[in-house]
N, C-alpha and C positions, 0 to 999 in steps of 0.2 A: 746782571743776569746770572743768577746762581744755578744750582742744579735744577731748579724749576724750569729752566729754559729747555730741558730735554725730558719731557714727561714720559713715563712708561705708559704707552698706549699703542694700539695697533694702527697701521696705516688705514686710510679710508678705502677699504677694499670694495671694489665694484661700484664706487660712487662716481658716476659720470665718465666711466672708462670708455674711450672711443676705439682703441685698437690694442693689439697684443703688444707685449713688451719687447724692447730692444735689450739684449743681454750681453754680458761679458764676464770672464773669469780671470781677473788680473792676478799675477803672481809677483810682479816686479814693478818698480816705477816706470820702466820702459813700456811694459804692457799697458799701464795707465795712460801714457802719452799716446800710444797707438789707439786705444779705445776712445780717448777724448777726440782724436781726429775723426774716427769713424762716427762718433755720435754727432759731431759738428756736420759732417757730410750728410748724415741721415736727416738732420734738421733742415739742411739746405735744400733737400729734395722732397720735403713734405712731411717729415716726422715732427709736425708741430700743429697746434690748434689754429683755427682760422684767425687771422688778424695778428698773429705773432710777428714781432719785429726783432731786429738784431739784438736789442737790449734784453729781450726776453730770453733769447738763445744764449746770450752771454751769462745770464743768471743761472740758466740750466747747467751750462758747462762748469761754472765756478762751483756750484753746489755738488755736481757729480765729482769734480776733482777733490774737493775738501772731504766728502764722505768716503770716497774710495781710497784716498791716500791714508785716511785714519784707519781704515780696515787693514791696510798693509802694515802700517807702523805700530798699531796698538792691538790688533787682533791676531788671529791665527788662521793660516791657510787651511782649506781653500776659502778664498773670498769670492763672492758673487755679486754682480751688479745687475739690476733690472731697472729699466726706465720705461714706464708705461705712459702712453699718451692719454690724457684726460680731455674732457670737453673744454677745460679752461687752462690747461698747462701740462705739466709732467709730474708723475709720481716717481721719485728716485728711491730705490730700496737697495741697501748695501748690507750684505750679511757676511759674517765670518764665524769661525769655529771656536771663538773665545767668549762663551756666554757669561763668564764671571767678571769680565772687564767691561764695565758699562760706560756709555758716553758721558763724560763729566767735563763740562766747560771749564776752561782755565779761569781762576779767580785771583786777582791781585798780581798778575804776571805782567812784566814789561812787554809791551807789544812787539818790541824788537826781537824778543826771544821766541816768538811764534806762539802756537797753541791757542789761537783765537778763532780757528775755523768753525767751531760749533756755534760761537756767537754770531759769526758772519752768516752761516747757513740759516740760523733762526731768523735773522733779519731779512734774508732773501726769499724765504718761503712763507707760504700762507698757513702751513701746518707742519709739524715735525714731531718726532718721537722715536721710541725704540720698543722692541718686544723680543722676548726669548721664546723660541719655538723649535721643537725637534733638535735640541742641543746646539742651536745656532742663535746668535744675536743678530737682529736685523735693525738697522738704523735707517730712518726714512725721512724724507722731506717732500712736500708738495709745492712745487714752484708754479705759481699762477701768473699768466700773462697780465701785465699792467693794463687797466682799463684805458681806452683811447683818451678820455678826458684828462687823465693824469699825465699822459705822455705827450699831449699836444698833437697827436696824429688824428686824422679825420675820422669821424664816426661813420 
């Protein structure tokens, strides 16, 4: 998966959106940990599409963590995170003030050295990309709940 894994394209705006976004403005890794706990708690009390299971929420949280931590490590503050509930999953949008540093998946790197988060997010999501708007870079992923027939849960 080379640079084609992160195409320059806008997120699926307005497509099947069910509710307003859950947001956060992390500045430190500790902020990310707090926001992750808040997002998990929101999902536990209904911020999820019908039929979502724990595995779906785990994929949401992992995608959130990977994209958000990249914004802090490789972007410039302020970073912003918005998670929007869709009819089939969640749209995660993470922006930062470093529009010239684009999301580039690691190539040829030893997995023990890290840097494989973008590859992971590409596999966990139904769609992903990035766009620059108003001087900010926005990296996004749409995490869709797995269909019941693939997970073995009842239809």
